[in-house]
Each structure stands twice: as C-alpha cells, then as structure tokens.
N, C-alpha and C positions, 0 to 999 in steps of 0.2 A: 636506471635506478638499480642500485645493488640489492642483492636478495636479502630478505629479512624474514627469519622465522617468526617473531613476534607479529609483524605486520601480516603475514600470510595467516596466522592463527586468527587474528581479528578479523581479516576479510572472510575467513571461513565461518566464523561464528556470526558475522553480520549477514552473509548470505543466507546462511541456515534460517536465521530469525526472520529475514525479509521473505523467504519462501514460505515458511510455516504459517506466519501471521496472515500474510496475503491470501493463502489459500484457504485459510479458516474464514476470513471475511468474504472471500469469492463464494464459498459454499452457503454462507448465511444469506448473501444477497441473491444468489440463484433460488433459493427456498422462498425467499420474499418475492422475487419476480413470479414464481410460480403461483404464489397466493394472491398478489395484487396486480400483476401485470402493469408496473409503472414505468414510464419511459425514462424518468430521472435515474431509476435504479439501474438501468442499462449502463449509464454512464459510470456510475459507482463500481459496477462489475468491471467495466473496461480499466478502470484505474487500477483495481487489484490485479487484473490479468498483466498489464503493463509493468506494475511493480514486482509481480512474480517472475517475469521474463528478465528484469533486471537482475534479480538475485540469482537466476539460473546463469546469466551472462558473466556476472563477476565471480561465480563460483568456479568457473572455468580458468580463472587467473591464479588460484590459490597455488597450483603446483609450480608456477614460475617464481614463487616466492621462498621455496625451499633453499637451503643453504648451497645445496649442488644438485640441480635438477638432472634427471637421467639425459633428457634431450632438450636443448634450448629450443624455444618456440621460434619458428622462422618469421621473418618479417611480414610475409603475406598472411600468414595465419594469425599473427597478432593484430594486424590491421583489421582483419575481419571480425576477431573477437571485440575490439574496441569500437568498430562500427556497430555492431550489435549492441553493446553496451550503451552506446550514444543514441541509438535508434529507440531503445527501450526507455532510457531516461527523458528523451524528448517526447515519446508518447505519454509518459507520465505526467509530464509538465503541461503538454497541450490537453490531456484529459482534465486536469484541474481547471484550466481555463474554460473548457467546455462545461463542467460542472458550475463554475461561477456564472457563466452566461445563462444556463439553464435556470439557475435560481433567480438571476436578474430578470429573465423573461417571464417567470411565474409571478414576481412581484410587480413588474412593469405592466404586463398584459394578462392579468388574471383570468379574464373572461375569454380571451382569444388564445390562451396558452396551449390547450389541448388540440386546438385547430392548427396551430403553427408547428408545435413539437409533437408530431405524430411518430409512429413507428418507422415509417419511411425516411423521414428527416433525420431522425435520430441514427437509423443505419447508415445513411449517406454520411453523416458527420463523422461517426466512428470510423467508417472505410477511409474517408478522405484524411482524417487524422493520422491513421497508419501509414498511408502513402506518403504523407508529407514527413513523417517521423523517419522512414527509411531512406527518404530521398536526401534528408539532412544528416542522418547518421552515416550514410555511405558516400556522402559528398567528398571527403578528402581522398577517397580512393581514385576518383576522377579528376582531381584538381592537384597537380604537382606542387603548387605552392602551400598547400596545406599539409604536405608530407615532410617528414624528417629526412634529411639526406644520409644520415648514418644510423646504424641499428646495432647495439651491443648485446643482444641475445636475450635480455630480460624483458618480458612483455609488460608494458605500461601504457598509459594514455599518451604522455610526451615522448615515450620511445619511438612512437610511429607517426604521431600527430603534432604539427607545429602549433606554437601558441597563437599563430594567426588565425587558426581555426577558432580558438576560443574567443578572439576579438571579434570575428564575424558572428559567432553565435550570440555574443553580447549585444552587438548592433542590431542584428537582423531579428533575433528571438527573444532574448531575455529582456532587454529594455522595453520594447514594445509590449510584451506580455505583462511586464510589472505596471505599465501605464494603464492597460486595460483593466487589470485587477484593480487599481486605485479607483478608476473610473466607476467600474461595476459596484465597488464597495460604497463610494460616496453617494452614488445615485440611489443605491437600495437603502442606505441610511436615511437619505432625504425623503424617500417614498414611505418608509416605515415610520418616520417622524410624523408626517403628514397623515397618514392612517391613525396614528395614535392621537393627534389632535382632533381629527374627526370623531373618533370613538369617545373621546371625552365630552365633546360637544352633545353627541348622541345621548350619552349617559346623563348629562345634566338636563337635557330635553326630556328624556325618559323619567328621570326622577321628579320632574315638575308635573308630568302628565300621568305619572304612575306606570308607564310602560318600561320594559327591560329589554335591553339588547346585549347580546353575548359578544365580548371583544374579540377581534382577530388579530390583533397586533402581535401576540406571542409568536405566532408562526412567522410572521415577517421578522421579527427581531432573532429569532433562532437561525432563520437563513442568513441574515446578515452576520450573525455571529460565526456560523460555520464557514462562510466565505472568507471572514476575518482571520480565522484560525488557519485556513488553508493558505491565505496570502502571507501570513507571518511565517508559517512553516517553510513555504517555498523560498521566500526572500532570504530567510536566516540560513538556509541550508546551502543555496547556490551562490549567493552573492560574494562571499569571501573567495571561493574558488575562481570565479569569473573576473573579480577586480584583480586578484593576484596574477591571474594569467595575462591580462592586459598590461600589468606593470612588468611582467617578464618580456612582453613584445616591446615595450618602450624602453626597457633598460636591458640590453642584451648582454652586459657584463654582470648584471645581478642573476646569480644562479639560484633561483627560487623553485627549481623542479622537486627537490626533496620535500619542501613544505607543501607544494601543491599536490603531490601524489600521496604522500604518506598521511596528510592530515585533512587538508582542505577538500580533496576529492572523495574521501571517505564521509566527511560532513555532508556533501552534496547527496551521495549514494544513500546516507540515511534518511534522506526525506522519504524514500520509498518505504522505510520502516514506520515513519511518522504518520503517513497517510491513513494505513489501516487502523492505527490507534486512535487518530482523530475521529474516524467515522465509527469506530467501536465504542467511543466514549460520548461524542456529542450528538450522533444521530440515533434518536430514540429507538426507532423501529429496528435498526441493525443491532442495538444493544440487547433489546429484547429477544430477537432471534438467536443471538449467541447464548444468551440466558437459556433459552428453551433447548438449544443444542446440548449445552452443558447438563441440564436435568436429564436429557435423553441418555447421554453417555453414562450419567451417574446411575439411571435405573437399569441400563444394559449391564452394567459391571455388577450391580446388586444381584440382578436375576442369575448371572453366570455363576457368582459366588455361592447363591443358594442351591443352584443345580449341582454344582461340584460338591458342596457339603452333603446334599442328599445322596448323591452317588457313592461317596465314600463312606458316609455314616459318621455321625458325631460320636463323642465319647459315651453319652447316655445309651445311644443305639447300640453300640458295640457291647455296653455292660448289660443291656437287657437281652441281646442276642447270646450272651454267655451263661444266662441263668438256665435255660433248658438243658445245656450241655452238662452244668454242674448237677442238676436233678437227675438226669439220666444216669451220671456216674456214680452219684450216691445211691441210687437204687439198685444199681448193678452190683455195687459192692455189698449192699445189704442182702441181696439174693444169694450171692456166693457164701456169706457168713452163714446163712440158714441152711 
C-alpha cells in the first residue's frame, strides 16, 4: 500500500480517540468495581483494556503512512505489529462475546448466576480469552501459507498477511461468533418476553386481590437492548472487511487491497471506539460514574481557579491595598507643607 499522509492523519486521530475514550471508561469502571465488586463489570473493564491496546497498536503504524518515512519498517517488525493489532482486535471481539454470554446467563439462570459466575470463573475466562487472542493473532507468523511472499516496505495488514488468513478468521472465528450472538439475543428476547407475560398476569391477579408487585422486566429488556447494540456494532464494523477479504481470496485478479486497508479495515478498527461509547450511553451505572467524574473535575478546576485568584489578588483587593499607600503619601506631603 502506498504511503498516504491523509490516511496517516486519520489513523492518528482514530488511535488517539480510541485510547482516550477507552481509558476514561476504564477508570470509571474501575471506580465502579471498587464500589460494587461486580463480576460483570470486570468483563466491561477487560473490553476497555483490549480496545485501548488496539489503539496503542495502530498508533505505531502512523509513521509508515508518511510520504517518505526515515526508515521503512522491516517485514519481521511489521508482522509483529500486525499480529499485536490482530490479537487486540480478537480480544475485543471475544470480550463482547463474553459480555453477551454473561448477560444471557444472568437472565437464563438468575438464581444460580452468582454461584456459576464467581470471581475465579471470571478470571479464568479472561485469562483464557487473552491466551486464545494471542494464539490467533500470532498464528500467521508460524503458518507460512498465511504470510505474503513479497514485502514492499510499507507496513499494513495485507503487506504481511495473506487474505487466506482473513478467510480462516471468518470461518473459524467471525461466523461462529455471529451465530452465538444471534442465539444469545433470540433466547434472551424469548425469556424477557416470557417474564413480561408473567408480570402482566401477576399484575392482573394483584389488581383483582388488591396486591401489588413491582415489575422486573425492564432490567431484562435493558440487557437484551445492550446485547443487540453490541451485536449490531460488531457486525456492521467487521462484516465488510471480512467479506471483501474473502472475495479477494476467491478472485486473485481483483485488486481490492486499497479498499480493504484504507476504508474497510478502518471501519473494523472503529468498533473499538464504538464499544466505550455504547457503554457510556446505554449502561446507566457507567454513565452516572462518568457524570460524577466530570463533576469532580469541574469542582477541582473551580477550586484551582479560586486559589489562583486569591493568591494573585483581584482588582478590588489591589485597589483596597493601594488606599493605605495613598493616605500615607497624602499625610507625608501635608507634614512637609506644614
């Protein structure tokens, strides 16, 4: 892929936004974990960490997009960079799957959820997730058929990885993950609808007997809504890149690398910017924590400004301090005149 300054600028801005937003959400989730000690929040934190690492990984590719880089990146270093990018993106996708499964389990087995999903199980899931992510990301380095035979000096995904690797990712990773997403969503929607019908029957019975029961279905539907948004974001972000990569494998004469790397790959990476925005907007506790952090920053800035104003002295304070000098000067002149 030829060097492009606009593409490098877009990549730099995207990497900066991904890092900044995910670090902000990670801090908010850490504070929530300290307050509530929730297992599900650990998965949200892991998603923010994975997306932050992806932002750091793609920021290292910015220098290769300059019109005339000082030193072209060697193929081995480029392969390591792209393996790290792929590992971080895989960890992000797998964490979204883990969050969907966690919400599914909470709705499917509400009474046994805390027995099944304890701290040890959550830690084991996260550790296994990262191990699998790095095995997938660094797979092309050990499998020659997933590597490109030629390298032209500009580091990019398809400069070192063959489209066959994308085909493998689609068949082994993306497609099964999408099927699981759809299964979780449909079953969660079915359970939430059943709960809703049960609540209506209870309310009707309670209205007849004078009793009152508080509904629980809004929590179920919120979980379904969050999973639906995550599925939609994941699908819309990565499907064009993977499908076009498969077309490139099937049609060797179709030179689609420019579209894949300049547009569709950026669209997939942009999913790491959407994830924290989804949680900042759709998850009430994260949204409230971010609001409290913003208020804390505002109070801190206000206190600093007041301290600086008190130290330097305002206009009225300087005017009042000048009065004694003027009085002394006037009395001194009057004494000399006498």
